[in-house]
C-alpha positions, 0 to 999 in steps of 0.5 A: 388454041391458047392465046394471051392478048395484052393491051393497055401499054403506051407512052406515059410521063414520069409519075403517071399510072397505067393499067395493063390487061391480058385476056386469055382464051383457049385455056383457064390458067391456074396462075396468071402473071406479068413479066417485063423485059427492058432493052438489053436486060433479061425478062424479069418476074413482076407479079402473079395471081392464082385463081383463088386470089393469092398474089405474089410480087417481086420485091422491086414492085411491091407497093407500086404494082397491083395485080388483079384477076377477073375469072369470069372474063379470064382476064388479068390486070396489072395496075402500075403506079408512080411510073419511072423511066426505068419501068420502060419495057415490054410487058408480057402476060403469062399463064400456067397450070403450075403453082404460084411458087414457080414464077421464077421459072419462065414456063407456060404460055405467053402473050406477044407483049405490050410496050410501056414507055415512060418519059422523063 
């Protein structure tokens, strides 16, 4: 059974940082990535990384979010810096067999999400 389990969310002050983790089991994904969904908004793509280390970021988070991956642990990480209240959202991990070019499509396997709340 495929499972993606996120951790690392929480309450943080503006300007702070968080590191989210997502541990996968039951499958080795070609690409792993992160999305988020803020209240009242659609889920949006943030970042993705292939098994070979190729990365893809949404323009809105370039330079502030860093995705990394430990293939031996089947885990993907998202370092989020300079947090702002507009980063408040549920952050979801995604794993897929398709290429990193497909991240605009919300396909593949999903974790249950981890809440990030940024206080002003």
